[in-house]
N, C-alpha and C positions, 0 to 999 in steps of 0.2 A: 506566473501564477504562484500563489502560495496556498498550500493545503494546511489550514489552521487546525482542524479537528476532524476526525473520522469517528462516527458512532456506530457500533455494531451490536447485534444481539446474539449472545451465545448461551449455551446451556450450563457449562461447567466453569463458572466464573472464578470460583475459589482456586482451583488448580491453575487456571490461566494467570490469575493475578500473582500467585506464588512464583510462577515461572519467571515472569518479568521482574519481580522483586529480586529473585536470585541472580538475575543478570545485572542488577545494579540500577535499574530504572527507578525513578521517583514515581510513586503511586499514591493517588488520593482515593480513598475509599468512601463510598456512600452506602446507604442501606441496601440497594439492589443494583449498584453499579460501581465501577472503578475507572479512574482515568490514569493513563500511563503517559508520562512526559517523554516525547520522542524529539529531542532537540527543541526546535521552535514550534513543533506541532504537538498535538495531543491525540492519543488513541483511547477512546472510551468504550468500555464494554458494559452492556446492559444485560442483566440476567433475564432469561426467558425460558419457556418450556421446550422450545425447538432448537435443535443443533444446526444453526446456519453456519456456513463457512465463507471465507472471504480471501481475496488476494490483496496483500498490502506490501509495499516495498519501502525500505528506509534508505534515504540517501546518506552516503558516507563520503568523507573527503577523497579526492581522486588519488591521493598518494597512500591511502590507508588500506587498500584491499587485502594485501597479504596478512597484515596484522589483524584486520577485522575477521578474516576467515579463521585464523588461529584462535582468536578470542572466542568466537562463536562456538567452536568445537569443544570448548570447556563445558558447555551447557546442553548441547543438543547434537544429535547426529545429522550431518548434512545429507541432503537428498542428492542422489546420483542419478544421472540419465545417460544412457549409452556409455556407462563406465566412467563418466566424468562427474565430479562434484562441484564444478564451476563452469561458467560459460562466458565467452567473450562475444559481445555483439559488435561486429565490425561496422555496421551501418551507423551506429551512434557512438562508437568508440567507448564502450562501457563494459565493466566486468561485474558479474553477479554470482551470488551463492544463495541457495534456497534451503528452507527448513520448515518443519511444521511446529506450531505451538500447541499446547495441550487442548485447545479448542478445535484443532484440526485445520486451522487457517494455513494457507500456503504463504509463507513470509519470505522476504527477500532482502538482502543487503546489496546495494548497487553503488558502484563507483563510476560516476560519469566523468570521463576525462576531458570532455569539451564544455560541459555546462556547470561543473562544480570545481572550485579551487582546491589547492593543497591546504593542509592545516598542520600546525605545529602541535605535537602532543608527545608526551614521554612514553606512555603505555596506552594502547587502545582500550577503551572502556565504553560503557553505554553513553557516557558524557561526550564521546567523540562523534556520535551519530548526529547528523545535522537536522533532519526533518523527515516527515513522511513525504516520499517522492512519487509514489504511485498508489492508486487504489482502483480495484475493479468495480465497475458499475454495470449491473446486469438487470435488465427488465425482461418481461415475458417475450416481447418482440423487439428485436434489435433496432427497428426503425423508431421505436419509442425513445430509446436511449439516445439515438442520434439527434432526434428532435429536441430533447432536453438540452444537449450540448449547444445546439444552434440557438435555442431560446435564450441561453445565458451568454451567447456570443463568445464562447470559449474557442479559441483557435485550434485547428488541427495542427499537430506537430509538423514542423517544417519538412517538406518533402513527402508528405503523406496526403492521402485522400480518404474521406469517410468510406467505410466498407460495411456491407450488411452480411458478409460471409466470413470476415476475419476481424481481429481486434483492431481498434483504432485508438491512437493516443491523442488526447485533447489536453492542451496546456502549453506551457512555455517555461524556460529558465529552469529546467530540471525537475519540474513538478507536473504530474500528469494524471488525469482520470482516464481509465482504459474502458472503453465500451467493448463488450464481448457478446457474441450470440449465445443465447442459452444453450447449454450442452457442449460448448467448445471446451476442449481440454486445456487446463492451465499448464504452461511449460514446467518441466521438472516436477510433475505431480500426477497422481491418478485422479485428482479432483477435476470436475467439470464446472464451468461457469453456471451458477444457479441464481435465479432472482432471490435476493435476500434483503431484509429490511436494513436500510443504511441511511445515514445522514452525513453529508460531506460539507463542512464549512470551508469555503475558499474565498480568495480575494475577488472572485467574480460573483459570489453569492452563495446561498445555502441550497444544496441539491439533496433531495430526499426521495426515497422509494420505500414503501408505496405511499404516495400522497399526491394531491392535486393542489397543494397549498404552497409549493416551493416558489420563491420569488427571487428575482434578480435584483440584488441591492447594490450592485456596482454603480458608482457614480460615473456619468459620462460627461 
């Protein structure tokens, strides 16, 4: 699966855009929105009156984690949990580090050692980041989110089963939509999963909340 674009609604768009620009990301600005190029993906922020928050992860090359962590620390304080500011996920053989952006989103850099290849680079920068690799999808009732994934025929990550009490990863090839029960705490964060307006353009179609107009455009 490819995550082509994620569209979020935030309150403090100016500070958030300035943050990503300072990190070296290419940003396209419109009257009430801005799009950040994240490798082959796009992260678009729409200005709104309410301060919604999201969980989004960026994929990085599997050999780049130490350099990515050092690079990130130039711009923001890393989030620590249990005295550690990074985590290794043994089940999926991946390393992650977490941070907040100015909008309060819980952001992540993740190096997937089984699903993503090495990359050649001289110095790690925003240009080394590959794509959006994860995005949280939260609806008022978890069963609604699971049904949306089923309607779009998005597969559950290998070795997993859909859950109404835990997070579930839907997707493949290192790109996933995470369904989460409302109120569930995000890892390395004090934030809990909250239903928030979101549009996710993927190779399986465009998924939106809140709306009843989302359609599966994937050709079969």
